[in-house]
C-alpha positions as CSV (number, residue, x, y, z in Angstrom):
1,M,-46.5,-10.0,-82.7
2,V,-42.5,-10.1,-84.3
3,S,-43.7,-8.8,-87.4
4,C,-45.3,-6.1,-89.1
5,P,-48.7,-6.7,-91.3
6,G,-48.1,-2.9,-92.7
7,A,-46.1,-2.2,-96.1
8,H,-42.9,-0.2,-95.0
9,P,-39.2,-0.5,-96.0
10,P,-37.3,-3.6,-93.6
11,S,-37.2,-1.6,-89.9
12,L,-36.9,-2.5,-86.0
13,L,-39.5,-3.8,-84.2
14,V,-40.6,-1.6,-81.3
15,S,-41.3,-3.6,-77.8
16,Q,-44.5,-2.0,-75.8
17,Y,-44.9,-2.4,-72.5
18,D,-48.3,-2.5,-69.9
19,A,-45.7,-1.0,-67.2
20,R,-44.2,1.9,-68.0
21,E,-41.3,1.5,-65.5
22,L,-38.5,-1.3,-64.7
23,R,-39.3,-2.9,-61.7
24,P,-36.8,-5.6,-61.2
25,D,-38.0,-8.8,-59.0
26,G,-35.4,-8.8,-56.3
27,E,-36.1,-12.9,-55.1
28,A,-35.0,-13.9,-59.3
29,E,-31.6,-14.4,-60.2
30,G,-29.7,-13.3,-63.5
31,M,-31.8,-11.9,-66.4
32,F,-34.9,-13.2,-64.8
33,R,-34.6,-10.3,-62.1
34,F,-36.3,-8.2,-65.5
35,R,-38.8,-11.2,-66.7
36,G,-41.8,-8.4,-66.2
37,W,-39.8,-6.8,-69.8
38,L,-38.6,-9.9,-71.2
39,P,-40.7,-12.6,-73.6
40,A,-39.3,-15.5,-70.8
41,A,-41.9,-17.9,-70.6
42,Q,-40.3,-19.6,-67.8
43,H,-37.4,-19.8,-65.7
44,L,-34.5,-22.0,-66.4
45,V,-33.4,-24.1,-63.1
46,G,-30.2,-26.1,-62.6
47,T,-28.6,-24.6,-65.2
48,S,-24.5,-23.6,-65.2
49,S,-25.1,-21.4,-68.3
50,R,-25.0,-17.5,-67.9
51,I,-26.1,-14.9,-70.2
52,V,-23.5,-12.9,-72.1
53,T,-24.2,-9.4,-73.3
54,Y,-21.6,-7.0,-75.2
55,R,-21.5,-3.6,-76.7
56,S,-21.7,-3.6,-80.1
57,P,-20.2,-0.1,-81.7
58,E,-20.8,-0.8,-85.0
59,L,-25.1,-1.7,-84.6
60,S,-25.5,1.3,-81.7
61,R,-23.5,3.5,-84.5
62,L,-26.0,1.9,-87.2
63,T,-28.9,2.5,-85.1
64,G,-27.9,5.7,-83.3
65,L,-28.5,3.8,-79.7
66,Y,-25.3,4.8,-78.3
67,N,-25.6,2.7,-75.0
68,L,-26.7,-0.3,-77.1
69,W,-25.9,-4.5,-75.7
70,I,-26.7,-7.3,-76.9
């Protein structure tokens, strides 16, 4: 679900997972090591692109998430 049927002010969605702890897949590469906690439906094969992450101090301040990476 990517929306909330409840009436409330704008907010961030919170993910809920079946597993309580993250168990990376040691045989997968890149971000797909964490596919158990990602909304990834398939693994991309033969691509030279990489995942880009960066720290967002402004969004961190706004959300109160002080170690936020996007």
